[in-house]
KOLTOR-206060 format. One record per residue (C-alpha): residue number from 1; residue in three letters; x, y, z. Coordinates in Angstrom, 1 decimal, decimal comma, padded with zeros to 4 digits, m for minus. Example, Ala and Ser with C-alpha at 12.3 -4.5 7.8 and 13.67 -1.06 7.14 Angstrom:
<tikols>
tikol i->1 | aa->ala | x->012,3 | y->m004,5 | z->007,8
tikol i->2 | aa->ser | x->013,7 | y->m001,1 | z->007,1
</tikols>
This chain:
<tikols>
tikol i->1 | aa->unk | x->m048,5 | y->032,2 | z->067,9
tikol i->2 | aa->unk | x->m046,4 | y->033,5 | z->064,9
tikol i->3 | aa->unk | x->m045,0 | y->031,3 | z->062,7
tikol i->4 | aa->unk | x->m040,9 | y->030,2 | z->062,9
tikol i->5 | aa->unk | x->m038,9 | y->030,6 | z->059,4
tikol i->6 | aa->unk | x->m036,8 | y->028,0 | z->060,8
tikol i->7 | aa->unk | x->m040,0 | y->025,2 | z->060,8
tikol i->8 | aa->unk | x->m042,0 | y->024,3 | z->058,1
tikol i->9 | aa->unk | x->m045,8 | y->024,7 | z->058,8
tikol i->10 | aa->unk | x->m046,6 | y->021,9 | z->056,7
tikol i->11 | aa->unk | x->m045,9 | y->018,2 | z->058,0
tikol i->12 | aa->unk | x->m045,0 | y->017,0 | z->054,5
tikol i->13 | aa->unk | x->m042,4 | y->019,7 | z->054,3
tikol i->14 | aa->unk | x->m040,8 | y->019,1 | z->057,6
tikol i->15 | aa->unk | x->m040,7 | y->015,2 | z->056,7
tikol i->16 | aa->unk | x->m039,1 | y->016,1 | z->053,7
tikol i->17 | aa->unk | x->m036,3 | y->018,2 | z->055,7
tikol i->18 | aa->unk | x->m035,7 | y->015,5 | z->057,8
tikol i->19 | aa->unk | x->m035,3 | y->012,7 | z->055,5
tikol i->20 | aa->unk | x->m033,2 | y->015,1 | z->053,6
tikol i->21 | aa->unk | x->m031,0 | y->015,7 | z->056,4
tikol i->22 | aa->unk | x->m030,9 | y->011,9 | z->057,4
tikol i->23 | aa->unk | x->m029,8 | y->011,0 | z->053,9
tikol i->24 | aa->unk | x->m027,0 | y->013,6 | z->054,0
tikol i->25 | aa->unk | x->m025,3 | y->011,6 | z->056,3
tikol i->26 | aa->unk | x->m026,3 | y->008,3 | z->056,1
tikol i->27 | aa->unk | x->m025,7 | y->008,3 | z->052,0
tikol i->28 | aa->unk | x->m021,8 | y->006,9 | z->051,4
tikol i->29 | aa->unk | x->m022,0 | y->008,6 | z->048,2
tikol i->30 | aa->unk | x->m023,2 | y->012,0 | z->049,7
tikol i->31 | aa->unk | x->m020,6 | y->012,1 | z->052,0
tikol i->32 | aa->unk | x->m017,8 | y->010,8 | z->049,7
tikol i->33 | aa->unk | x->m019,2 | y->013,6 | z->047,3
tikol i->34 | aa->unk | x->m019,1 | y->016,2 | z->050,2
tikol i->35 | aa->unk | x->m015,6 | y->015,6 | z->051,4
tikol i->36 | aa->unk | x->m014,4 | y->015,1 | z->047,9
tikol i->37 | aa->unk | x->m015,4 | y->019,0 | z->047,5
tikol i->38 | aa->unk | x->m013,9 | y->019,7 | z->050,8
tikol i->39 | aa->unk | x->m010,5 | y->017,9 | z->050,1
tikol i->40 | aa->unk | x->m010,7 | y->019,6 | z->047,0
tikol i->41 | aa->unk | x->m011,0 | y->023,4 | z->048,5
tikol i->42 | aa->unk | x->m008,5 | y->022,6 | z->051,3
tikol i->43 | aa->unk | x->m005,7 | y->021,4 | z->048,8
tikol i->44 | aa->unk | x->m006,5 | y->024,8 | z->047,1
tikol i->45 | aa->unk | x->m005,9 | y->026,8 | z->050,0
tikol i->46 | aa->unk | x->m002,9 | y->025,6 | z->050,4
tikol i->47 | aa->unk | x->m001,4 | y->025,9 | z->047,1
tikol i->48 | aa->unk | x->001,2 | y->029,0 | z->047,3
tikol i->49 | aa->unk | x->000,0 | y->031,8 | z->046,0
tikol i->50 | aa->unk | x->003,4 | y->033,7 | z->044,7
tikol i->51 | aa->unk | x->003,8 | y->036,2 | z->042,0
tikol i->52 | aa->unk | x->003,8 | y->034,8 | z->038,4
tikol i->53 | aa->unk | x->002,2 | y->031,2 | z->040,1
tikol i->54 | aa->unk | x->m001,1 | y->030,5 | z->038,3
tikol i->55 | aa->unk | x->m003,9 | y->030,3 | z->040,8
tikol i->56 | aa->unk | x->m005,8 | y->027,1 | z->040,0
tikol i->57 | aa->unk | x->m009,5 | y->027,0 | z->040,5
tikol i->58 | aa->unk | x->m011,5 | y->023,7 | z->041,3
tikol i->59 | aa->unk | x->m012,6 | y->023,8 | z->037,6
tikol i->60 | aa->unk | x->m009,4 | y->023,3 | z->037,1
tikol i->61 | aa->unk | x->m008,7 | y->020,8 | z->039,4
tikol i->62 | aa->unk | x->m011,5 | y->018,8 | z->038,0
tikol i->63 | aa->unk | x->m010,2 | y->018,7 | z->034,7
tikol i->64 | aa->unk | x->m006,3 | y->018,0 | z->035,2
tikol i->65 | aa->unk | x->m006,7 | y->014,2 | z->036,2
tikol i->66 | aa->unk | x->m008,3 | y->013,8 | z->032,9
tikol i->67 | aa->unk | x->m005,5 | y->014,9 | z->030,6
tikol i->68 | aa->unk | x->m003,0 | y->011,8 | z->029,4
tikol i->69 | aa->unk | x->000,5 | y->012,1 | z->030,0
tikol i->70 | aa->unk | x->000,7 | y->012,0 | z->026,4
tikol i->71 | aa->unk | x->m001,9 | y->014,9 | z->025,6
tikol i->72 | aa->unk | x->m005,7 | y->014,3 | z->025,2
tikol i->73 | aa->unk | x->m008,1 | y->015,7 | z->022,4
tikol i->74 | aa->unk | x->m010,2 | y->018,7 | z->023,9
tikol i->75 | aa->unk | x->m013,3 | y->016,4 | z->022,7
tikol i->76 | aa->unk | x->m011,9 | y->013,7 | z->024,9
tikol i->77 | aa->unk | x->m011,8 | y->015,6 | z->027,6
tikol i->78 | aa->unk | x->m015,0 | y->017,0 | z->027,4
tikol i->79 | aa->unk | x->m016,3 | y->013,9 | z->027,3
tikol i->80 | aa->unk | x->m014,5 | y->012,3 | z->030,3
tikol i->81 | aa->unk | x->m015,4 | y->015,7 | z->032,5
tikol i->82 | aa->unk | x->m019,0 | y->015,5 | z->030,8
tikol i->83 | aa->unk | x->m019,4 | y->019,1 | z->030,1
tikol i->84 | aa->unk | x->m019,3 | y->020,7 | z->026,2
tikol i->85 | aa->unk | x->m016,3 | y->021,3 | z->024,3
tikol i->86 | aa->unk | x->m016,8 | y->025,1 | z->024,4
tikol i->87 | aa->unk | x->m016,5 | y->024,8 | z->028,4
tikol i->88 | aa->unk | x->m013,4 | y->022,4 | z->028,1
tikol i->89 | aa->unk | x->m011,8 | y->024,9 | z->025,7
tikol i->90 | aa->unk | x->m012,4 | y->027,9 | z->027,7
tikol i->91 | aa->unk | x->m011,0 | y->026,1 | z->030,5
tikol i->92 | aa->unk | x->m007,5 | y->024,7 | z->028,3
tikol i->93 | aa->unk | x->m007,6 | y->028,6 | z->027,3
tikol i->94 | aa->unk | x->m007,2 | y->029,6 | z->031,6
tikol i->95 | aa->unk | x->m004,5 | y->027,0 | z->031,8
tikol i->96 | aa->unk | x->m002,7 | y->027,6 | z->028,6
tikol i->97 | aa->unk | x->m002,4 | y->031,3 | z->029,5
tikol i->98 | aa->unk | x->m001,0 | y->030,2 | z->032,8
tikol i->99 | aa->unk | x->001,7 | y->028,2 | z->031,3
tikol i->100 | aa->unk | x->000,2 | y->024,9 | z->032,6
tikol i->101 | aa->unk | x->m000,7 | y->023,2 | z->029,5
tikol i->102 | aa->unk | x->m000,1 | y->023,8 | z->025,6
tikol i->103 | aa->unk | x->m002,1 | y->022,2 | z->022,4
tikol i->104 | aa->unk | x->000,0 | y->020,5 | z->020,1
tikol i->105 | aa->unk | x->m000,9 | y->018,6 | z->017,0
tikol i->106 | aa->unk | x->m002,1 | y->015,1 | z->017,4
tikol i->107 | aa->unk | x->000,3 | y->013,0 | z->015,9
tikol i->108 | aa->unk | x->m002,7 | y->010,4 | z->015,1
tikol i->109 | aa->unk | x->m004,8 | y->013,1 | z->013,3
tikol i->110 | aa->unk | x->m003,1 | y->016,5 | z->011,5
tikol i->111 | aa->unk | x->m006,4 | y->018,0 | z->012,0
tikol i->112 | aa->unk | x->m006,4 | y->017,9 | z->015,5
tikol i->113 | aa->unk | x->m004,9 | y->019,3 | z->018,7
tikol i->114 | aa->unk | x->m004,1 | y->017,7 | z->022,1
tikol i->115 | aa->unk | x->m003,7 | y->019,2 | z->025,2
tikol i->116 | aa->unk | x->m000,6 | y->018,4 | z->026,7
tikol i->117 | aa->unk | x->001,1 | y->019,4 | z->030,0
tikol i->118 | aa->unk | x->004,0 | y->021,9 | z->029,7
tikol i->119 | aa->unk | x->007,1 | y->021,4 | z->031,9
tikol i->120 | aa->unk | x->005,7 | y->024,0 | z->034,2
tikol i->121 | aa->unk | x->002,5 | y->021,7 | z->034,2
tikol i->122 | aa->unk | x->004,3 | y->018,6 | z->034,8
tikol i->123 | aa->unk | x->006,0 | y->020,4 | z->038,1
tikol i->124 | aa->unk | x->002,7 | y->021,6 | z->039,1
tikol i->125 | aa->unk | x->001,1 | y->018,3 | z->038,7
tikol i->126 | aa->unk | x->004,1 | y->016,8 | z->040,9
tikol i->127 | aa->unk | x->003,8 | y->019,4 | z->043,7
tikol i->128 | aa->unk | x->000,2 | y->019,2 | z->043,8
tikol i->129 | aa->unk | x->000,5 | y->015,3 | z->044,2
tikol i->130 | aa->unk | x->003,1 | y->015,9 | z->047,0
tikol i->131 | aa->unk | x->000,4 | y->018,6 | z->048,5
tikol i->132 | aa->unk | x->m002,3 | y->015,5 | z->048,5
tikol i->133 | aa->unk | x->m000,1 | y->013,2 | z->050,0
tikol i->134 | aa->unk | x->000,8 | y->015,3 | z->052,9
tikol i->135 | aa->unk | x->m003,0 | y->015,9 | z->053,3
tikol i->136 | aa->unk | x->m003,4 | y->012,1 | z->053,2
tikol i->137 | aa->unk | x->m000,5 | y->012,0 | z->056,0
tikol i->138 | aa->unk | x->m002,7 | y->014,0 | z->058,0
tikol i->139 | aa->unk | x->m005,9 | y->012,5 | z->058,1
tikol i->140 | aa->unk | x->m004,2 | y->009,2 | z->058,8
tikol i->141 | aa->unk | x->m002,9 | y->010,6 | z->062,1
tikol i->142 | aa->unk | x->m006,3 | y->011,7 | z->062,9
tikol i->143 | aa->unk | x->m008,4 | y->008,5 | z->061,5
tikol i->144 | aa->unk | x->m005,8 | y->005,9 | z->061,4
tikol i->145 | aa->unk | x->m003,9 | y->004,3 | z->059,1
tikol i->146 | aa->unk | x->m005,8 | y->001,4 | z->059,0
tikol i->147 | aa->unk | x->m008,7 | y->003,5 | z->057,9
tikol i->148 | aa->unk | x->m007,1 | y->005,0 | z->055,3
tikol i->149 | aa->unk | x->m006,2 | y->002,2 | z->053,9
tikol i->150 | aa->unk | x->m009,4 | y->000,5 | z->054,3
tikol i->151 | aa->unk | x->m011,0 | y->003,6 | z->052,7
tikol i->152 | aa->unk | x->m008,2 | y->003,5 | z->049,7
tikol i->153 | aa->unk | x->m009,0 | y->m000,1 | z->048,9
tikol i->154 | aa->unk | x->m012,6 | y->000,5 | z->049,1
tikol i->155 | aa->unk | x->m012,1 | y->003,3 | z->046,5
tikol i->156 | aa->unk | x->m010,2 | y->001,2 | z->044,4
tikol i->157 | aa->unk | x->m012,8 | y->m001,9 | z->044,1
tikol i->158 | aa->unk | x->m015,7 | y->000,8 | z->043,5
tikol i->159 | aa->unk | x->m013,7 | y->002,1 | z->040,4
tikol i->160 | aa->unk | x->m012,7 | y->m001,1 | z->039,1
tikol i->161 | aa->unk | x->m016,9 | y->m001,6 | z->039,0
tikol i->162 | aa->unk | x->m017,7 | y->001,9 | z->037,8
tikol i->163 | aa->unk | x->m014,6 | y->002,4 | z->035,6
tikol i->164 | aa->unk | x->m013,4 | y->m001,2 | z->034,8
tikol i->165 | aa->unk | x->m010,0 | y->m001,3 | z->032,7
tikol i->166 | aa->unk | x->m010,1 | y->m001,8 | z->029,2
tikol i->167 | aa->unk | x->m010,4 | y->m005,8 | z->028,0
tikol i->168 | aa->unk | x->m007,6 | y->m006,8 | z->026,1
tikol i->169 | aa->unk | x->m009,2 | y->m008,2 | z->023,5
tikol i->170 | aa->unk | x->m011,3 | y->m005,1 | z->023,1
tikol i->171 | aa->unk | x->m008,3 | y->m002,6 | z->023,1
tikol i->172 | aa->unk | x->m007,0 | y->m004,7 | z->020,6
tikol i->173 | aa->unk | x->m004,3 | y->m006,7 | z->022,5
</tikols>
């Protein structure tokens, strides 16, 4: 009988495939990563595509939440996103060319530059947040308000553990 390409002949490989399939649906964090990716893709697909409007990519949407309203240095963005300064600089170049951000002198260090939102970028952020609110309302209609509220509370609790706010004593206050 010929071997079917979708069935591994090796029993260890078959067990590994079965375990991987099980974990993909059993791991809460794996599900969270998958949901995040899919929601990001859906949000990008819903963004208006009109002439003169920048076309955002997932790499851009991964960067935008890390830019503080008063601006953020490229080195800090690289640390926050977990990529090289060169990779962040390329993304900032893209967003700058699209009129979403600009580089301005850092008031704390004359040698440094901060990445700041332009008025167009701030408007885009507000539009993006409105789009996310609409998507969230659609999800709540499908899975229920209570479940969405429980999910939000759980995520807030998780973030408090993995990204706690700075202690006032450490922050100098």
